[in-house]
C-alpha positions as CSV (number, residue, x, y, z in Angstrom):
1,X,-29.9,10.2,42.0
2,X,-30.4,12.2,38.8
3,X,-26.8,13.4,38.9
4,X,-25.7,9.8,39.2
5,X,-27.7,8.8,36.2
6,X,-26.1,11.6,34.2
7,X,-22.6,10.6,35.3
8,X,-22.9,7.0,34.3
9,X,-23.1,7.6,30.5
10,X,-20.2,10.1,30.8
11,X,-18.1,7.5,32.6
12,X,-19.0,4.9,30.0
13,X,-18.1,7.3,27.2
14,X,-14.7,8.1,28.8
15,X,-13.9,4.5,29.2
16,X,-14.8,3.8,25.6
17,X,-12.4,6.6,24.6
18,X,-9.6,5.1,26.7
19,X,-10.3,1.7,25.2
20,X,-10.1,3.2,21.7
21,X,-6.7,4.7,22.4
22,X,-5.5,1.7,24.4
23,X,-6.9,-1.3,22.6
24,X,-5.1,-3.6,25.1
25,X,-7.9,-2.8,27.6
26,X,-10.4,-4.6,25.2
27,X,-8.9,-8.0,25.4
28,X,-6.8,-8.0,28.6
29,X,-9.8,-8.5,31.0
30,X,-10.8,-11.6,29.0
31,X,-7.3,-13.1,28.7
32,X,-7.2,-16.8,29.4
33,X,-4.7,-19.6,29.9
34,X,-5.7,-21.1,26.5
35,X,-4.9,-17.8,24.8
36,X,-1.6,-17.6,26.6
37,X,-0.6,-21.1,25.3
38,X,-1.4,-20.1,21.7
39,X,0.2,-16.7,22.0
40,X,3.3,-18.3,23.4
41,X,3.6,-20.7,20.5
42,X,3.0,-17.9,18.0
43,X,5.5,-15.6,19.7
44,X,8.3,-18.2,19.7
45,X,7.6,-19.1,16.1
46,X,7.7,-15.5,14.9
47,X,10.8,-14.9,17.0
48,X,12.6,-17.7,15.2
49,X,11.6,-16.1,11.9
50,X,12.4,-12.5,12.8
51,X,16.0,-12.9,14.1
52,X,17.6,-14.3,10.9
53,X,15.4,-11.9,8.8
54,X,16.5,-8.9,10.9
55,X,20.2,-9.7,10.3
56,X,19.5,-10.1,6.6
57,X,17.4,-7.0,6.2
58,X,20.1,-4.9,7.9
59,X,22.3,-6.0,5.0
60,X,19.7,-4.7,2.5
61,X,19.5,-1.4,4.4
62,X,23.3,-1.1,4.1
63,X,23.7,-1.1,7.9
64,X,25.7,-3.3,10.3
65,X,23.7,-6.5,11.1
66,X,23.0,-5.5,14.8
67,X,20.7,-2.6,13.6
68,X,18.3,-5.2,12.2
69,X,17.9,-6.6,15.7
70,X,17.8,-3.1,17.3
71,X,14.8,-2.5,15.0
72,X,13.0,-5.7,15.8
73,X,11.8,-5.5,19.4
74,X,10.2,-2.0,20.1
75,X,7.3,-2.6,17.7
76,X,6.5,-5.9,19.5
77,X,6.0,-4.1,22.8
78,X,4.3,-0.9,21.5
79,X,1.9,-2.7,19.2
80,X,0.8,-5.0,22.0
81,X,-0.6,-1.9,23.8
82,X,-1.8,0.2,20.9
83,X,-2.4,-2.1,17.9
84,X,-5.9,-3.1,16.8
85,X,-5.0,-6.3,14.9
86,X,-4.1,-9.5,16.7
87,X,-2.0,-10.7,13.8
88,X,0.2,-7.8,12.7
89,X,3.9,-7.8,13.7
90,X,6.0,-4.7,13.3
91,X,9.7,-4.8,12.5
92,X,12.2,-4.5,9.7
93,X,11.0,-5.5,6.2
94,X,12.5,-5.8,2.8
95,X,10.6,-2.8,1.4
96,X,11.5,-0.5,4.3
97,X,15.1,-1.7,4.3
98,X,15.4,-0.8,0.6
99,X,14.0,2.7,1.2
100,X,16.4,3.2,4.1
101,X,19.3,2.1,1.8
102,X,18.1,4.7,-0.7
103,X,17.8,7.7,1.7
104,X,20.1,7.1,4.7
105,X,23.3,6.7,2.7
106,X,24.2,3.5,4.6
107,X,24.9,5.7,7.6
108,X,23.3,4.6,11.0
109,X,23.0,8.3,12.1
110,X,20.9,9.2,9.1
111,X,18.8,6.0,9.5
112,X,18.1,6.7,13.2
113,X,17.1,10.3,12.5
114,X,14.9,9.1,9.7
115,X,13.2,6.8,12.1
116,X,12.6,9.7,14.6
117,X,11.2,12.0,12.0
118,X,9.1,9.3,10.3
119,X,7.6,8.5,13.7
120,X,6.7,12.1,14.3
121,X,5.0,12.4,10.9
122,X,3.1,9.2,11.4
123,X,2.0,10.1,14.9
124,X,0.8,13.5,13.7
125,X,-1.1,11.9,10.9
126,X,-2.8,9.5,13.3
127,X,-3.7,12.3,15.7
128,X,-5.1,14.5,12.9
129,X,-7.0,11.5,11.4
130,X,-5.1,11.9,8.0
131,X,-5.1,8.2,7.2
132,X,-7.4,9.0,4.2
133,X,-4.3,10.4,2.4
134,X,-3.1,6.8,1.9
135,X,-6.1,6.2,-0.3
136,X,-4.6,8.5,-3.0
137,X,-1.8,6.0,-3.7
138,X,-3.4,3.6,-6.2
139,X,-3.0,-0.1,-6.3
140,X,-1.0,-0.1,-9.6
141,X,1.6,2.3,-8.0
142,X,2.0,0.1,-4.9
143,X,2.2,-3.1,-7.1
144,X,4.7,-1.5,-9.4
145,X,6.9,-0.4,-6.5
146,X,6.8,-3.7,-4.7
147,X,7.4,-5.7,-7.9
148,X,10.4,-3.5,-8.7
149,X,11.6,-3.8,-5.1
150,X,11.4,-7.6,-5.3
151,X,13.7,-7.6,-8.4
152,X,16.1,-4.9,-7.0
153,X,16.5,-6.5,-3.6
154,X,16.9,-10.0,-5.0
155,X,19.6,-9.0,-7.5
156,X,21.3,-7.0,-4.8
157,X,21.8,-10.3,-2.9
158,X,23.3,-12.1,-6.0
159,X,26.7,-10.6,-5.1
160,X,26.6,-12.2,-1.7
161,X,25.5,-15.6,-3.2
162,X,28.5,-15.4,-5.5
163,X,30.9,-14.0,-2.9
164,X,31.6,-10.8,-4.9
165,X,32.8,-7.6,-3.1
166,X,32.8,-3.9,-3.9
167,X,29.7,-4.1,-6.2
168,X,27.9,-0.7,-6.6
169,X,24.4,-0.4,-5.1
170,X,22.8,1.5,-8.0
171,X,20.8,-1.2,-9.8
172,X,22.0,-0.8,-13.4
173,X,25.7,-0.5,-12.3
174,X,25.1,-3.5,-10.1
175,X,23.9,-5.6,-13.0
176,X,26.8,-4.5,-15.2
177,X,29.5,-5.1,-12.6
178,X,28.0,-8.4,-11.4
179,X,28.1,-9.9,-14.9
180,X,31.5,-8.3,-15.6
181,X,33.1,-9.9,-12.5
182,X,31.2,-13.2,-12.5
183,X,34.5,-15.0,-13.1
184,X,35.6,-13.9,-9.6
185,X,32.8,-16.0,-8.0
186,X,33.8,-17.8,-4.8
187,X,32.8,-21.5,-5.2
188,X,32.1,-22.0,-1.5
189,X,29.7,-19.0,-1.2
190,X,27.9,-20.0,-4.5
191,X,27.5,-23.6,-3.5
192,X,26.3,-22.8,0.0
193,X,23.9,-20.0,-1.2
194,X,22.4,-22.3,-3.8
195,X,21.9,-25.1,-1.3
196,X,20.3,-22.7,1.2
197,X,18.0,-21.4,-1.6
198,X,17.0,-24.9,-2.6
199,X,16.3,-25.9,1.0
200,X,14.2,-22.8,1.7
201,X,12.2,-23.2,-1.5
202,X,11.6,-26.9,-0.7
203,X,10.5,-26.2,2.9
204,X,8.2,-23.4,1.7
205,X,6.6,-25.7,-0.8
206,X,6.3,-28.5,1.7
207,X,4.5,-26.2,4.2
208,X,1.9,-25.3,1.5
209,X,1.1,-29.0,1.0
210,X,0.8,-30.2,4.6
211,X,-2.7,-31.6,5.1
212,X,-4.7,-30.5,8.1
213,X,-4.5,-32.6,11.2
214,X,-7.6,-34.6,12.1
215,X,-8.3,-35.8,15.6
216,X,-9.2,-39.3,14.4
217,X,-5.7,-39.8,13.1
218,X,-3.0,-41.7,15.0
219,X,-1.0,-39.7,17.4
220,X,2.3,-40.6,15.6
221,X,0.9,-39.2,12.3
222,X,-0.2,-36.0,14.0
223,X,3.2,-35.6,15.7
224,X,5.0,-36.1,12.4
225,X,2.9,-33.5,10.7
226,X,3.5,-31.1,13.5
227,X,7.3,-31.6,13.3
228,X,7.2,-31.1,9.5
229,X,5.1,-27.9,10.0
230,X,7.4,-26.5,12.7
231,X,10.5,-27.3,10.5
232,X,8.9,-25.5,7.5
233,X,7.7,-22.5,9.6
234,X,11.1,-22.0,11.3
235,X,13.0,-22.7,8.0
236,X,14.9,-19.4,8.0
237,X,16.3,-20.0,11.5
238,X,17.2,-23.6,10.7
239,X,18.9,-22.8,7.5
240,X,21.0,-20.0,9.1
241,X,21.8,-22.2,12.0
242,X,22.9,-25.0,9.6
243,X,25.0,-22.6,7.5
244,X,26.6,-21.2,10.7
245,X,27.5,-24.7,12.0
246,X,29.1,-25.5,8.6
247,X,31.1,-22.3,8.6
248,X,32.2,-22.9,12.3
249,X,33.4,-26.4,11.3
250,X,35.5,-25.0,8.5
251,X,36.9,-22.4,10.9
252,X,37.9,-25.1,13.3
253,X,39.8,-26.9,10.5
254,X,41.8,-23.7,9.7
255,X,40.1,-22.8,6.4
256,X,37.1,-20.7,5.6
257,X,35.5,-20.9,2.1
258,X,32.7,-18.6,3.0
259,X,32.3,-14.8,3.5
260,X,31.1,-14.4,7.1
261,X,29.0,-11.7,8.7
262,X,31.9,-10.9,11.1
263,X,32.0,-9.5,14.6
264,X,28.7,-8.1,16.0
265,X,28.6,-5.8,19.1
266,X,27.2,-7.7,22.0
267,X,24.5,-6.4,24.3
268,X,21.4,-4.3,24.2
269,X,21.4,-0.9,22.4
270,X,21.9,2.1,24.7
271,X,18.7,4.2,25.3
272,X,19.7,7.6,24.1
273,X,18.5,10.6,22.0
274,X,18.6,10.2,18.2
275,X,21.5,12.0,16.5
276,X,20.4,15.5,15.7
277,X,23.8,16.3,14.3
278,X,26.7,14.3,13.0
279,X,30.4,14.8,13.5
280,X,32.7,14.2,10.5
281,X,36.4,14.5,10.1
282,X,36.7,18.3,9.8
283,X,33.2,19.5,10.4
284,X,29.8,18.8,12.0
285,X,26.7,18.2,9.9
286,X,23.8,20.2,11.5
287,X,20.3,19.0,12.1
288,X,18.9,21.2,9.2
289,X,21.6,19.8,6.9
290,X,20.7,16.2,7.8
291,X,17.0,16.9,7.2
292,X,17.9,18.4,3.8
293,X,20.0,15.4,2.9
294,X,17.1,13.0,3.8
295,X,15.0,15.0,1.3
296,X,12.0,13.1,-0.2
297,X,12.6,10.2,2.2
298,X,10.8,12.2,4.9
299,X,7.6,11.8,2.8
300,X,8.2,8.4,1.1
301,X,9.3,6.4,4.1
302,X,6.5,7.3,6.6
303,X,3.8,7.0,3.9
304,X,5.0,3.7,2.5
305,X,5.4,2.4,6.1
306,X,1.8,3.3,6.9
307,X,0.5,1.9,3.6
308,X,2.2,-1.4,4.2
309,X,1.0,-1.7,7.8
310,X,-2.6,-0.7,7.2
311,X,-2.9,-2.9,4.1
312,X,-1.6,-5.9,6.0
313,X,-3.9,-5.2,9.0
314,X,-7.0,-4.8,6.8
315,X,-6.2,-8.0,4.9
316,X,-5.9,-10.2,8.0
317,X,-8.8,-8.4,9.7
318,X,-11.0,-9.4,6.7
319,X,-9.6,-12.9,6.7
320,X,-10.2,-13.5,10.4
321,X,-13.4,-11.5,10.8
322,X,-12.5,-8.6,13.0
323,X,-12.2,-4.8,12.5
324,X,-9.2,-2.5,12.8
325,X,-9.0,1.3,13.3
326,X,-6.7,2.7,10.6
327,X,-6.0,5.9,12.6
328,X,-5.1,3.9,15.7
329,X,-2.7,1.9,13.5
330,X,-1.1,5.2,12.5
331,X,-0.6,6.0,16.2
332,X,0.9,2.6,16.9
333,X,3.3,2.9,13.9
334,X,4.3,6.5,14.8
335,X,5.0,5.7,18.4
336,X,6.9,2.6,17.5
337,X,9.3,4.5,15.2
338,X,9.5,7.5,17.6
339,X,10.5,5.3,20.6
340,X,12.6,3.0,18.3
341,X,14.8,5.9,17.4
342,X,15.9,6.0,21.0
343,X,17.3,2.5,20.8
344,X,19.0,2.9,17.4
345,X,16.3,1.4,15.3
346,X,15.8,2.2,11.6
347,X,12.2,2.7,10.3
348,X,9.9,-0.3,10.7
349,X,6.5,-1.3,9.4
350,X,4.2,-4.3,9.3
351,X,5.7,-7.5,7.9
352,X,3.4,-9.6,5.7
353,X,5.5,-12.7,6.0
354,X,5.8,-12.7,9.8
355,X,2.1,-11.6,10.1
356,X,1.1,-14.6,8.1
357,X,3.2,-16.9,10.3
358,X,1.6,-15.3,13.4
359,X,-1.9,-15.9,12.0
360,X,-1.2,-19.4,10.9
361,X,0.1,-20.4,14.4
362,X,-3.2,-19.4,15.9
363,X,-2.2,-16.2,17.8
364,X,-5.2,-14.9,19.8
365,X,-4.0,-11.4,20.9
366,X,-1.2,-8.9,20.3
367,X,0.5,-10.4,23.4
368,X,2.3,-12.8,21.2
369,X,4.5,-9.9,20.3
370,X,5.8,-9.7,23.8
371,X,7.3,-13.2,23.4
372,X,8.8,-12.3,20.1
373,X,10.3,-9.0,21.5
374,X,11.8,-10.9,24.4
375,X,13.5,-13.5,22.1
376,X,15.1,-10.6,20.1
377,X,16.4,-9.0,23.3
378,X,17.8,-12.4,24.5
379,X,19.5,-12.8,21.1
380,X,21.1,-9.4,21.5
381,X,22.2,-10.1,25.1
382,X,23.6,-13.6,24.6
383,X,23.9,-14.7,21.0
384,X,25.6,-11.9,19.1
385,X,29.0,-13.6,19.4
386,X,27.6,-16.5,17.4
387,X,26.5,-14.3,14.6
388,X,30.1,-14.0,13.6
389,X,29.9,-17.4,11.8
390,X,26.8,-16.8,9.8
391,X,27.7,-16.8,6.1
392,X,26.4,-13.9,4.1
393,X,25.4,-16.3,1.3
394,X,22.9,-17.9,3.8
395,X,21.4,-14.5,4.7
396,X,21.2,-13.6,1.0
397,X,19.2,-16.8,0.4
398,X,16.8,-15.9,3.2
399,X,16.3,-12.4,1.7
400,X,15.7,-13.7,-1.8
401,X,13.1,-16.3,-0.7
402,X,11.4,-13.6,1.4
403,X,11.1,-11.0,-1.3
404,X,10.5,-13.2,-4.4
405,X,6.8,-13.6,-3.7
406,X,6.4,-9.8,-3.8
407,X,6.8,-9.8,-7.6
408,X,3.2,-9.9,-8.8
409,X,3.2,-11.0,-12.4
410,X,-0.6,-11.5,-12.3
411,X,-1.3,-7.7,-12.0
412,X,0.6,-7.1,-15.2
413,X,-1.3,-9.9,-17.0
414,X,-4.6,-8.7,-15.6
415,X,-4.1,-5.0,-16.5
416,X,-2.9,-6.1,-20.0
417,X,-6.1,-8.0,-20.5
418,X,-8.1,-5.0,-19.3
419,X,-6.1,-2.8,-21.8
420,X,-6.9,-5.3,-24.6
421,X,-10.6,-5.3,-23.7
422,X,-10.5,-1.5,-23.8
423,X,-8.8,-1.5,-27.1
424,X,-11.4,-3.9,-28.5
425,X,-14.2,-1.6,-27.2
426,X,-12.7,1.1,-29.4
427,X,-13.9,-1.0,-32.4
428,X,-17.4,-0.9,-30.9
429,X,-17.3,2.9,-30.8
430,X,-19.2,3.4,-34.0
431,X,-21.7,6.2,-33.8
432,X,-25.4,5.6,-33.7
433,X,-25.8,8.1,-36.5
434,X,-23.1,9.0,-39.0
435,X,-23.1,12.7,-38.0
436,X,-21.6,12.0,-34.5
437,X,-18.4,10.5,-35.7
438,X,-15.3,12.4,-34.4
439,X,-11.6,11.6,-34.0
440,X,-11.7,12.8,-30.4
441,X,-14.2,10.1,-29.5
442,X,-11.8,7.3,-30.5
443,X,-9.2,8.9,-28.2
444,X,-11.5,8.8,-25.3
445,X,-12.3,5.2,-25.9
446,X,-8.6,4.4,-25.6
447,X,-8.7,5.5,-21.9
448,X,-9.9,2.0,-21.0
449,X,-7.2,0.0,-19.1
450,X,-4.9,2.9,-18.5
451,X,-4.1,1.6,-15.0
452,X,-1.3,-0.2,-16.8
453,X,0.5,3.1,-17.4
454,X,1.1,4.1,-13.7
455,X,2.0,0.4,-13.0
456,X,4.7,0.4,-15.7
457,X,6.0,3.9,-15.0
458,X,6.4,3.1,-11.3
459,X,8.0,-0.3,-12.0
460,X,10.5,1.0,-14.5
461,X,11.5,4.2,-12.8
462,X,12.0,2.4,-9.4
463,X,15.0,0.7,-11.0
464,X,16.6,4.2,-11.4
465,X,15.6,5.7,-8.1
466,X,12.8,4.6,-5.8
467,X,11.5,8.0,-5.0
468,X,11.3,8.9,-8.7
469,X,9.3,5.8,-9.5
470,X,6.8,6.3,-6.6
471,X,6.3,10.0,-7.3
472,X,6.0,9.5,-11.1
473,X,3.5,6.7,-10.6
474,X,1.4,8.9,-8.2
475,X,1.6,11.8,-10.6
476,X,0.3,9.7,-13.5
477,X,-2.4,8.2,-11.3
478,X,-3.4,11.7,-10.3
479,X,-3.6,12.9,-13.9
480,X,-5.8,10.0,-14.8
481,X,-8.0,10.7,-11.8
482,X,-8.3,14.4,-12.6
483,X,-9.1,13.6,-16.2
484,X,-12.1,11.6,-15.2
485,X,-13.3,14.5,-13.0
486,X,-12.7,17.0,-15.8
487,X,-14.3,14.9,-18.5
488,X,-17.2,13.1,-16.8
489,X,-19.1,10.4,-18.6
490,X,-22.5,11.7,-19.8
491,X,-25.3,9.5,-21.1
492,X,-27.5,11.0,-23.8
493,X,-31.0,9.8,-24.6
494,X,-33.7,11.0,-27.1
495,X,-37.0,11.5,-25.3
496,X,-38.7,14.1,-27.5
497,X,-36.2,16.5,-25.9
498,X,-32.6,15.6,-25.2
499,X,-32.0,13.9,-21.9
500,X,-28.4,14.3,-20.5
501,X,-27.3,12.3,-17.5
502,X,-23.9,13.0,-15.9
503,X,-22.6,9.8,-14.3
504,X,-20.9,11.5,-11.3
505,X,-20.5,14.8,-9.4
506,X,-19.9,18.0,-11.3
507,X,-16.8,20.0,-10.3
508,X,-15.2,23.1,-11.9
509,X,-12.9,21.2,-14.4
510,X,-16.0,19.6,-15.9
511,X,-17.8,22.9,-16.8
512,X,-16.3,23.1,-20.3
513,X,-17.0,19.4,-21.0
514,X,-20.7,19.9,-20.0
515,X,-20.9,23.1,-22.0
516,X,-19.4,21.5,-25.1
517,X,-21.7,18.5,-24.9
518,X,-24.8,20.8,-24.7
519,X,-23.5,23.0,-27.6
520,X,-22.7,20.0,-29.8
521,X,-25.9,18.0,-29.2
522,X,-28.5,20.6,-28.4
523,X,-27.6,24.1,-29.5
524,X,-25.5,23.5,-32.6
525,X,-27.9,21.0,-34.3
526,X,-30.7,21.9,-36.6
527,X,-33.3,22.4,-35.2
528,X,-31.9,23.2,-31.7
529,X,-33.3,21.1,-28.9
530,X,-34.5,21.6,-25.3
531,X,-32.5,19.7,-22.7
532,X,-33.5,17.9,-19.5
533,X,-30.5,17.5,-17.2
534,X,-30.8,14.3,-15.1
535,X,-28.9,15.0,-11.9
536,X,-29.7,11.7,-10.2
537,X,-26.0,10.8,-9.9
538,X,-24.8,14.3,-9.1
539,X,-23.8,14.2,-5.4
540,X,-21.8,17.5,-5.4
541,X,-21.6,20.7,-7.3
542,X,-19.2,23.7,-6.7
543,X,-19.6,27.4,-7.3
544,X,-17.8,27.4,-10.7
545,X,-20.3,24.8,-12.0
546,X,-23.2,26.9,-10.7
547,X,-21.9,29.9,-12.7
548,X,-21.4,27.7,-15.8
549,X,-25.0,26.5,-15.5
550,X,-26.1,30.1,-15.2
551,X,-24.4,30.9,-18.5
552,X,-26.0,27.8,-20.2
553,X,-29.5,28.8,-18.9
554,X,-28.9,32.3,-20.5
555,X,-27.8,30.8,-23.8
556,X,-30.9,28.5,-23.9
557,X,-33.2,31.4,-23.2
558,X,-31.7,33.5,-25.9
559,X,-32.6,30.8,-28.4
560,X,-36.1,30.3,-27.0
561,X,-35.2,26.9,-25.6
562,X,-35.5,25.5,-22.1
563,X,-32.9,23.8,-19.9
564,X,-34.6,22.0,-16.9
565,X,-33.3,19.8,-14.1
566,X,-34.7,16.8,-12.3
567,X,-33.5,14.4,-9.7
568,X,-31.4,16.9,-7.8
569,X,-30.4,15.7,-4.3
570,X,-31.5,18.0,-1.5
571,X,-28.1,19.6,-0.7
572,X,-27.3,20.1,-4.4
573,X,-30.7,21.7,-5.0
574,X,-30.2,24.0,-2.1
575,X,-26.9,25.2,-3.6
576,X,-28.7,26.0,-6.9
577,X,-31.6,27.7,-5.2
578,X,-29.2,29.8,-3.1
579,X,-27.5,31.0,-6.3
580,X,-30.9,32.4,-7.5
581,X,-30.4,31.4,-11.1
582,X,-32.6,33.1,-13.6
583,X,-34.8,30.7,-15.5
584,X,-33.9,27.7,-13.2
585,X,-36.5,25.0,-13.3
586,X,-36.4,21.8,-11.2
587,X,-38.8,18.9,-11.2
588,X,-38.7,15.9,-8.8
589,X,-39.2,13.3,-11.5
590,X,-38.6,12.7,-15.2
591,X,-42.3,12.5,-15.9
592,X,-43.0,15.9,-14.5
593,X,-40.0,17.3,-16.4
594,X,-41.4,15.9,-19.6
595,X,-44.8,17.3,-18.9
596,X,-43.1,20.7,-18.3
597,X,-41.7,20.4,-21.9
598,X,-45.0,19.1,-23.3
599,X,-43.3,16.0,-24.7
600,X,-45.4,13.1,-25.7
601,X,-43.5,9.7,-25.4
602,X,-44.5,6.1,-26.0
603,X,-42.7,4.9,-22.9
604,X,-39.6,3.7,-24.8
605,X,-36.4,5.7,-24.9
606,X,-33.6,5.0,-27.3
607,X,-30.1,5.6,-26.0
608,X,-28.1,7.4,-28.6
609,X,-24.6,7.5,-27.1
610,X,-22.5,8.1,-24.0
611,X,-20.1,11.0,-23.6
612,X,-16.8,10.4,-21.9
613,X,-15.3,13.9,-21.7
614,X,-16.0,16.1,-24.7
615,X,-16.0,13.0,-26.7
616,X,-19.1,10.9,-27.2
617,X,-19.1,7.1,-26.7
618,X,-22.0,5.5,-28.5
619,X,-24.0,2.8,-26.7
620,X,-26.0,0.2,-28.5
621,X,-29.4,-1.3,-27.5
622,X,-32.7,0.0,-26.2
623,X,-33.7,1.1,-22.7
624,X,-37.2,0.0,-22.0
């Protein structure tokens, strides 16, 4: 009996572990007919969205259109088993297609190998719980990249709207040649492209203004609203279908004013190993050479894919009141790309647009993805012959309408206002006493609002090369982060003795800043002062800081002064006690530290200034 009691918790723990690794086991036992109906509607709706988008995104990636469909079904099936968000749909996206275009040289072999290697990296990150690495890519870098991608992808489709051919893919050359050859515009393509754009924009705006259906309304009103909603939601498929019918009609009359997609291989992709080498005219490119050619793409593609998926999953989890497991999302992404490489997929990630459609149609579980994946497979099996008649101008209109909302003008305005606020605060950085004025302090004040720098660096350099923009933005963000660590903000107050309060943990780059602050405000003044170091906000301290504090204690003793500590957290205090610092004094509270110095106070403390780095930022007002 006792053994049985011990085994029960073990079985429960094992089942919980299996559920964590196979989230489908959480919702499948509770699956109902009502859920099936809603998942079916959502799956069909997303399927009608993904098919035209997949064809269009393959064009962005510089690959034949069938590769967009090859990339659209594996994620539907894998995520149903392993995903922790009911809303997220995996597949080709504008961002990932742009990255594939940059790193895969418009060669399917390189794109498929990139998928395989990205999947391996993402899977390893999930197994090793390395999802926290994504936190080091700041929001301004992501926004700068996505905004630049929106402009780049949209302008890349202008040539298809205008019916121009042989336009270079590099952005600046593209702009130059497009305007240089604008006189070669094909009237049919331009007219159709603009009409498709207008229809898509109109239907999108219409969807945003459809009032909610109320049960008290007439059935005819509710049905009409449902028809309008369905038309607006499936707008991409309807526009592509309409454009295809128009092109087919002209083909039947013996003339063709549009540039068509052309023949698309029919049937499902073969299940085979990814290409680990590539045969060329007179040689074979080995696996190691292909990996070298992919270069930075092996870091940028998997990381950006993970960031996009986890960000979307978190957003919709928050909106719909459920939780996701970021590391499980990494596993789902990694396995999707790993298995996808066996069916000729290029790298995929979560799609914000299709996820939003999924959520709005009331999807209940990830099983909606099974319906979407099945529709994609049916399209590959039976409809590819019809793709011949789809005008490229219509696909270009779909892409432009999909990526235009990615340009976030608000973030530029917001960070500019923050920068102006920071600049205004420089005017307030007048010292409390005339003797504390220094040119360095004004420089430190100007650090306010510097998030605009990585945003602009990323945005501008992404027009040159995507990888340079992302890496430069991350580098600038990293430098700004390290600067705040190396020059922590220190609050100084006069309380008979000098009270210094670091605002965060002390790490080795901050030693010189702390030493300079103590020299400037305690040791170099006349007369020199004793110091109480308020460590209430210090949550960590490394060995270099401990040695720096030992030197400061020695300097204070030589001058007949005291440096005492209070408010140390238990683990930080243990570090200092273990170092056996000579002259180290610690008090649990400020009152006891003041008594140790024999200071007599009237209960009011005047804040003199703040220190941000070696530079002191004055603060006004009284602390009661």
